[in-house]
N, CA, C and O atoms as a DFTB+ gen file, in Angstrom:
348 C
 N C O
     1  1       0.134     -20.124      -9.510
     2  2      -0.072     -19.244      -8.939
     3  2      -1.693     -19.106      -9.018
     4  3      -2.448     -19.425      -9.937
     5  1      -2.118     -18.238      -7.125
     6  2      -3.000     -17.853      -6.496
     7  2      -3.156     -16.417      -6.284
     8  3      -2.265     -15.567      -6.306
     9  1      -4.287     -16.273      -6.096
    10  2      -4.696     -13.859      -5.613
    11  2      -5.382     -14.261      -5.505
    12  3      -6.046     -15.288      -5.647
    13  1      -5.239     -12.757      -4.979
    14  2      -7.030     -12.230      -4.132
    15  2      -6.892     -10.754      -3.813
    16  3      -5.806     -10.176      -3.808
    17  1      -8.026     -10.194      -3.555
    18  2      -8.063      -8.713      -3.763
    19  2      -8.213      -8.739      -2.108
    20  3      -8.703      -9.699      -1.513
    21  1      -7.604      -7.265      -1.306
    22  2      -7.944      -6.952      -0.249
    23  2      -8.051      -4.724       0.336
    24  3      -7.236      -3.816       0.176
    25  1      -9.348      -4.753       0.931
    26  2      -9.125      -3.340       0.359
    27  2      -8.746      -3.201       1.848
    28  3      -9.012      -4.185       2.537
    29  1      -8.416      -2.597       2.200
    30  2      -7.326      -1.632       3.168
    31  2      -8.484      -1.592       4.669
    32  3      -9.526      -2.202       4.432
    33  1      -8.442      -1.226       5.515
    34  2      -9.667      -0.892       5.944
    35  2      -9.317       0.079       7.918
    36  3     -10.033       0.422       8.859
    37  1      -7.773       0.130       7.572
    38  2      -6.095       0.058       9.032
    39  2      -6.931       2.549       7.722
    40  3      -6.698       3.211       6.711
    41  1      -7.563       2.554       8.639
    42  2      -7.905       4.095       8.484
    43  2      -6.713       5.168       8.032
    44  3      -6.776       6.295       7.541
    45  1      -5.167       3.985       8.568
    46  2      -3.618       4.669       8.351
    47  2      -3.880       4.587       7.067
    48  3      -3.918       5.632       6.418
    49  1      -4.146       3.173       6.352
    50  2      -3.762       2.479       5.564
    51  2      -2.020       1.469       5.863
    52  3      -1.965       0.903       6.955
    53  1      -0.891       1.327       5.019
    54  2      -0.144       0.506       5.593
    55  2       0.732       1.199       5.669
    56  3       1.477       1.486       4.732
    57  1       0.831       1.690       7.039
    58  2       1.824       2.265       6.714
    59  2       3.676       1.157       8.007
    60  3       3.780      -0.016       8.368
    61  1       4.658       2.412       8.213
    62  2       5.185       1.574       8.670
    63  2       4.841       0.421       9.294
    64  3       4.850      -0.623       8.642
    65  1       4.558       0.420      10.372
    66  2       3.882      -0.483      11.601
    67  2       3.538      -2.299      10.925
    68  3       4.205      -3.313      11.130
    69  1       2.323      -2.138      10.141
    70  2       1.506      -2.113       8.758
    71  2       2.336      -3.161       8.353
    72  3       2.647      -4.178       8.973
    73  1       2.646      -2.799       7.273
    74  2       4.622      -2.509       6.533
    75  2       5.181      -3.920       6.941
    76  3       5.283      -4.982       6.326
    77  1       5.616      -3.383       8.656
    78  2       6.633      -4.564       9.349
    79  2       6.403      -6.360       9.089
    80  3       6.910      -7.470       8.926
    81  1       4.687      -5.173       9.268
    82  2       3.741      -7.077      10.215
    83  2       3.978      -8.272       9.203
    84  3       4.258      -9.462       9.348
    85  1       3.630      -7.030       7.568
    86  2       3.089      -8.196       6.968
    87  2       4.493      -8.380       5.905
    88  3       4.688      -9.595       5.939
    89  1       5.075      -8.042       5.402
    90  2       6.790      -8.458       5.201
    91  2       7.574      -9.685       6.312
    92  3       8.446     -10.544       6.181
    93  1       6.953      -9.334       7.100
    94  2       7.705     -10.390       8.205
    95  2       6.318     -11.779       7.685
    96  3       6.603     -12.933       7.365
    97  1       5.157     -11.302       7.736
    98  2       4.372     -12.641       7.495
    99  2       5.465     -13.308       6.235
   100  3       6.530     -13.897       6.414
   101  1       4.960     -13.066       5.288
   102  2       5.278     -12.765       3.600
   103  2       6.959     -13.558       3.751
   104  3       7.361     -14.289       2.846
   105  1       7.621     -13.343       4.725
   106  2       8.894     -13.861       4.708
   107  2       8.535     -15.559       4.802
   108  3       9.184     -16.368       4.139
   109  1       7.374     -15.988       5.750
   110  2       8.422     -17.718       6.033
   111  2       7.750     -18.247       5.054
   112  3       7.324     -19.388       5.231
   113  1       7.510     -17.642       3.915
   114  2       6.659     -19.018       2.987
   115  2       7.721     -18.176       1.374
   116  3       7.825     -17.008       0.998
   117  1       8.445     -19.803       0.719
   118  2       9.189     -20.168      -0.301
   119  2       7.764     -19.345      -1.155
   120  3       8.035     -18.275      -1.699
   121  1       6.890     -19.650      -1.212
   122  2       6.946     -18.439      -3.031
   123  2       6.567     -17.169      -2.716
   124  3       6.168     -16.656      -1.670
   125  1       6.816     -16.656      -4.092
   126  2       7.452     -15.752      -4.318
   127  2       5.874     -14.464      -4.020
   128  3       4.733     -14.585      -4.464
   129  1       6.298     -13.629      -3.360
   130  2       4.825     -12.556      -2.397
   131  2       5.021     -11.224      -3.509
   132  3       6.125     -10.756      -3.785
   133  1       3.904     -10.795      -3.997
   134  2       3.734      -9.682      -4.414
   135  2       2.364      -9.228      -4.315
   136  3       1.302      -9.843      -4.406
   137  1       2.783      -7.320      -3.990
   138  2       1.656      -7.067      -3.684
   139  2       1.236      -5.594      -5.344
   140  3       1.751      -4.497      -5.556
   141  1       0.648      -6.003      -5.754
   142  2      -0.473      -4.853      -7.451
   143  2      -1.338      -3.762      -5.916
   144  3      -2.071      -3.945      -4.944
   145  1      -0.448      -2.418      -6.765
   146  2      -1.491      -0.942      -6.257
   147  2      -1.897      -0.663      -7.914
   148  3      -1.927      -1.730      -8.527
   149  1      -2.227       0.583      -8.803
   150  2      -2.504       1.303      -9.275
   151  2      -1.054       1.050     -10.441
   152  3      -0.368       2.000     -10.816
   153  1      -0.806      -0.361     -10.869
   154  2       0.436      -0.602     -11.818
   155  2       2.021      -0.396     -10.650
   156  3       3.227      -0.283     -10.868
   157  1       1.165      -0.433      -9.421
   158  2       2.839      -0.320      -8.804
   159  2       2.915      -1.844      -8.175
   160  3       1.980      -2.524      -7.752
   161  1       4.317      -2.168      -8.246
   162  2       4.145      -3.773      -8.025
   163  2       5.142      -4.008      -7.214
   164  3       6.248      -4.327      -7.651
   165  1       4.799      -3.841      -5.491
   166  2       5.633      -4.699      -4.142
   167  2       5.798      -5.749      -3.868
   168  3       4.804      -6.412      -3.571
   169  1       7.581      -6.593      -3.832
   170  2       8.173      -7.711      -3.797
   171  2       7.374      -7.332      -1.733
   172  3       7.747      -6.416      -1.000
   173  1       6.369      -8.327      -1.423
   174  2       5.541      -7.563      -0.184
   175  2       6.351      -8.285       1.153
   176  3       5.830      -8.378       2.264
   177  1       7.558      -8.716       0.860
   178  2       8.247      -9.376       2.165
   179  2       9.671      -8.304       1.762
   180  3      10.818      -8.712       1.944
   181  1       9.378      -6.914       1.203
   182  2      10.085      -6.424       1.327
   183  2       9.075      -4.248       1.957
   184  3       8.342      -3.467       1.351
   185  1       9.713      -4.252       3.389
   186  2       9.219      -3.107       3.920
   187  2       9.266      -1.787       3.470
   188  3       8.376      -1.005       3.806
   189  1      10.560      -1.297       2.463
   190  2      10.040      -0.389       1.740
   191  2       9.245       0.105       0.344
   192  3       9.040       1.143      -0.285
   193  1       9.027      -0.899       0.299
   194  2       8.828      -1.096      -0.803
   195  2       7.326      -1.192      -0.137
   196  3       6.568      -0.487      -0.803
   197  1       6.840      -1.647       0.646
   198  2       5.868      -1.339       0.602
   199  2       5.362      -0.547       0.582
   200  3       4.356      -0.196      -0.033
   201  1       6.374       0.166       1.703
   202  2       5.152       1.630       2.451
   203  2       5.974       3.372       1.160
   204  3       5.879       4.598       1.109
   205  1       6.686       2.213       0.411
   206  2       6.275       3.157      -1.285
   207  2       5.599       3.068      -1.883
   208  3       5.729       4.023      -2.650
   209  1       4.223       2.111      -2.372
   210  2       3.422       1.871      -2.552
   211  2       2.438       3.299      -1.828
   212  3       1.652       4.073      -2.375
   213  1       2.776       3.226      -0.804
   214  2       1.625       4.721      -0.261
   215  2       0.315       4.671      -0.356
   216  3      -0.428       5.574      -0.741
   217  1      -0.216       2.684       0.306
   218  2      -1.346       2.640       0.437
   219  2      -1.952       2.616       1.262
   220  3      -1.794       1.957       2.290
   221  1      -3.081       3.590       0.894
   222  2      -3.627       4.549       1.515
   223  2      -5.382       2.728       1.395
   224  3      -5.712       1.889       0.557
   225  1      -5.798       3.100       2.689
   226  2      -7.453       3.290       3.148
   227  2      -8.814       3.216       2.248
   228  3      -9.481       3.939       1.508
   229  1      -8.811       2.537       2.518
   230  2      -9.842       1.486       0.648
   231  2      -9.053       1.439       0.502
   232  3      -8.757       1.454       1.696
   233  1      -7.551       1.335      -0.268
   234  2      -6.858       0.969      -1.533
   235  2      -7.518      -0.864      -1.415
   236  3      -7.639      -1.524      -0.383
   237  1      -7.951      -1.427      -3.314
   238  2      -8.406      -2.081      -3.071
   239  2      -6.255      -2.488      -3.625
   240  3      -5.402      -1.801      -4.188
   241  1      -6.258      -3.837      -3.078
   242  2      -4.545      -4.242      -2.742
   243  2      -4.708      -5.787      -4.060
   244  3      -5.673      -6.541      -4.190
   245  1      -3.779      -5.792      -4.602
   246  2      -3.671      -7.513      -5.663
   247  2      -3.422      -8.114      -4.822
   248  3      -3.708      -7.446      -3.829
   249  1      -2.841      -9.497      -4.399
   250  2      -1.962     -10.187      -3.528
   251  2      -1.735     -11.306      -3.761
   252  3      -2.256     -12.345      -3.354
   253  1      -0.558     -11.018      -4.756
   254  2      -0.244     -13.197      -5.642
   255  2       1.193     -13.482      -5.559
   256  3       2.271     -12.905      -5.699
   257  1       0.660     -14.777      -5.230
   258  2       2.576     -15.607      -4.895
   259  2       1.663     -16.258      -5.806
   260  3       0.531     -16.294      -6.288
   261  1       3.233     -16.921      -5.741
   262  2       4.136     -18.274      -6.795
   263  2       5.172     -18.557      -6.581
   264  3       6.145     -17.804      -6.534
   265  1       5.138     -19.668      -6.419
   266  2       5.594     -21.527      -5.689
   267  2       5.393     -22.019      -5.343
   268  3       4.197     -22.097      -5.059
   269  1       6.201     -22.875      -4.969
   270  2       5.949     -24.365      -3.863
   271  2       4.979     -24.429      -2.572
   272  3       4.276     -25.424      -2.395
   273  1       4.965     -23.435      -1.757
   274  2       3.529     -22.831      -1.317
   275  2       2.661     -22.194      -0.740
   276  3       2.222     -22.054       0.402
   277  1       2.472     -21.789      -1.843
   278  2       1.710     -20.559      -1.979
   279  2       0.283     -21.044      -2.157
   280  3      -0.459     -20.223      -1.619
   281  1      -0.503     -22.192      -2.773
   282  2      -1.872     -22.283      -1.565
   283  2      -1.777     -21.934       0.320
   284  3      -2.408     -21.150       1.030
   285  1      -0.670     -22.948       0.622
   286  2      -0.047     -22.580       2.041
   287  2      -0.108     -20.412       2.500
   288  3      -0.333     -19.618       3.412
   289  1       0.237     -20.493       1.223
   290  2       0.968     -19.078       1.156
   291  2      -0.656     -18.113       1.864
   292  3      -1.186     -17.535       2.813
   293  1      -0.766     -18.645       0.289
   294  2      -2.235     -17.650       0.067
   295  2      -3.581     -17.299       0.991
   296  3      -4.333     -16.335       0.855
   297  1      -3.654     -18.367       1.965
   298  2      -4.995     -18.735       3.088
   299  2      -4.574     -17.978       4.564
   300  3      -5.192     -17.209       5.301
   301  1      -2.831     -18.753       4.635
   302  2      -3.049     -17.695       6.338
   303  2      -2.053     -16.138       5.484
   304  3      -1.698     -15.354       6.364
   305  1      -1.778     -15.843       4.563
   306  2      -1.909     -14.550       4.230
   307  2      -2.933     -13.071       4.279
   308  3      -2.963     -11.928       4.735
   309  1      -3.781     -14.140       3.371
   310  2      -5.518     -13.701       3.221
   311  2      -5.737     -14.060       4.670
   312  3      -5.817     -12.897       5.063
   313  1      -5.893     -14.765       5.750
   314  2      -6.041     -14.733       7.089
   315  2      -5.813     -13.437       7.868
   316  3      -6.590     -12.580       8.289
   317  1      -4.214     -13.616       7.926
   318  2      -3.416     -12.427       8.277
   319  2      -4.290     -11.322       7.763
   320  3      -5.353     -11.130       8.352
   321  1      -3.939     -10.497       6.632
   322  2      -4.305      -9.295       6.133
   323  2      -5.879      -9.573       6.667
   324  3      -6.084      -8.641       7.446
   325  1      -6.896     -10.280       6.626
   326  2      -8.247      -9.652       7.538
   327  2      -8.941      -9.687       9.355
   328  3      -9.790      -9.147      10.065
   329  1      -7.875     -10.718       9.383
   330  2      -7.075     -10.701      11.051
   331  2      -6.310      -9.283      11.585
   332  3      -6.662      -8.699      12.609
   333  1      -5.174      -8.823      10.687
   334  2      -4.420      -8.572      12.221
   335  2      -4.185      -7.134      11.860
   336  3      -3.948      -6.425      12.838
   337  1      -4.196      -6.179      10.020
   338  2      -3.869      -5.329      10.196
   339  2      -5.330      -4.457      10.731
   340  3      -6.333      -4.985      11.211
   341  1      -5.108      -2.996      10.490
   342  2      -5.454      -2.395      12.188
   343  2      -7.126      -1.594      11.556
   344  3      -7.199      -0.432      11.158
   345  1      -8.248      -2.533      11.617
   346  2      -8.792      -1.409      11.537
   347  2      -9.999      -0.243      11.599
   348  3      -9.739       0.930      11.329
C-alpha cells in the first residue's frame, strides 16, 4: 500500500471535469485506488463517487493505492495531480 496527501489548488475544487480526468487516470492501473476526505471514501476510478465527495479548494485529500502496480500508480497519480489539475 502506498499513500500520499494532495492539497487541492484549483479554485473550483475537483468538480466534473477534473473528476473525469482523475477517474480516467486511475483506471489505467490494476491497483485499487481510493480517495479519503473527512471520513468520506471514494473509488478514484468512479467519477460520481469523486464528485459526491464535494472536494473544495484547499482540501487535503489522501490518495491510497493497493495492488500489483501500486508503485507505478503512486508515481504517476501524484505527478498527474500536481501537474494536470487546475491551479
